[in-house]
Structure formats: structure tokens, C-alpha cells
C-alpha positions as CSV (number, residue, x, y, z in Angstrom):
1,X,1.1,6.2,8.9
2,X,2.8,3.0,8.4
3,X,1.9,0.6,5.6
4,X,0.0,-2.0,7.7
5,X,-2.1,0.5,9.5
6,X,-3.2,1.9,6.1
7,X,-4.4,-1.5,4.9
8,X,-8.0,-2.7,5.1
9,X,-7.6,-6.2,6.6
10,X,-9.8,-9.3,5.8
11,X,-9.7,-12.5,7.7
12,X,-9.0,-15.6,5.6
13,X,-12.2,-17.6,4.8
14,X,-10.2,-20.7,5.6
15,X,-9.6,-19.5,9.2
16,X,-13.0,-20.6,10.6
17,X,-14.6,-19.3,13.7
18,X,-13.0,-21.4,16.5
19,X,-10.1,-19.0,17.2
20,X,-7.5,-21.4,15.7
21,X,-4.8,-20.6,13.2
22,X,-6.0,-17.4,11.5
23,X,-4.4,-15.0,9.0
24,X,-5.5,-11.7,7.6
25,X,-4.6,-10.1,4.4
26,X,-4.6,-6.4,3.6
27,X,-3.9,-4.5,0.4
28,X,-1.9,-1.4,0.0
29,X,-0.6,0.2,-3.2
30,X,1.9,-2.3,-4.7
31,X,1.6,-5.0,-2.1
32,X,-0.5,-7.5,-0.3
33,X,0.2,-7.8,3.4
34,X,-0.4,-10.9,5.6
35,X,-0.4,-11.0,9.4
36,X,-1.5,-13.4,12.2
37,X,-5.0,-12.5,13.5
38,X,-4.0,-13.3,17.1
39,X,-0.9,-11.0,16.9
40,X,-2.0,-8.0,14.9
41,X,0.9,-5.9,16.3
42,X,3.4,-8.6,15.3
43,X,5.3,-9.2,12.0
44,X,3.7,-8.5,8.7
45,X,4.7,-10.2,5.5
46,X,4.5,-8.2,2.2
47,X,4.1,-9.8,-1.2
48,X,4.0,-8.2,-4.6
49,X,0.6,-8.4,-6.4
50,X,1.8,-11.0,-9.0
51,X,3.3,-13.3,-6.4
52,X,0.1,-13.0,-4.3
53,X,-2.1,-13.9,-7.3
54,X,0.1,-17.0,-8.0
55,X,0.0,-18.1,-4.4
56,X,-3.8,-17.6,-4.2
57,X,-4.3,-19.6,-7.4
58,X,-2.3,-22.5,-6.1
59,X,-4.2,-22.5,-2.8
60,X,-7.4,-22.6,-4.7
61,X,-6.2,-25.6,-6.8
62,X,-5.0,-27.4,-3.7
63,X,-8.4,-26.8,-2.1
64,X,-10.3,-28.2,-5.1
65,X,-8.3,-31.4,-5.2
66,X,-8.5,-31.8,-1.4
67,X,-4.7,-32.2,-1.1
68,X,-2.7,-31.7,2.0
69,X,0.5,-32.8,0.3
70,X,3.1,-30.1,-0.4
71,X,3.2,-28.8,-4.0
72,X,6.0,-30.1,-6.1
73,X,9.0,-27.8,-6.2
74,X,8.5,-26.9,-9.9
75,X,4.9,-25.7,-9.1
76,X,6.0,-23.4,-6.3
């Protein structure tokens, strides 16, 4: 069994229900996987747990401030 078929996938809450740009995340031991909902057989990105937590925290902050501007390089 390959890594992405072992994951339990969850659709992003930011994806909405209109079939637009959607991503799913799945966890496996030692990694968080991300894939395109419309292309589940396509490429899968793997992130270490700490990198994923940092990314998710920054997304949450950007959502709270309502910003669509890119984060400054020193905050990435």
C-alpha cells in the first residue's frame, strides 16, 4: 500500500462547495499529504509535521486579518 492510499483524506474547509479550487490533506506517520481534490490520482505533496503546523498557523493568521497579500519573506 502506498503512502497516499493509507491516508485518511479531509477536504479543506476553505474549498467551499462549488467545485472550485479544492485541496485535501491526509495524515500518515511522519507526514501530512496534500492533493488536488479534482485530481486524486495526481501528484501528492508531503510535508513534515512541524512544517505543516507552521503553514497552518500562518494561514489562520492571514485569514483572521483578511489579507490576500503575500506574507513577507521573513515570515515564510
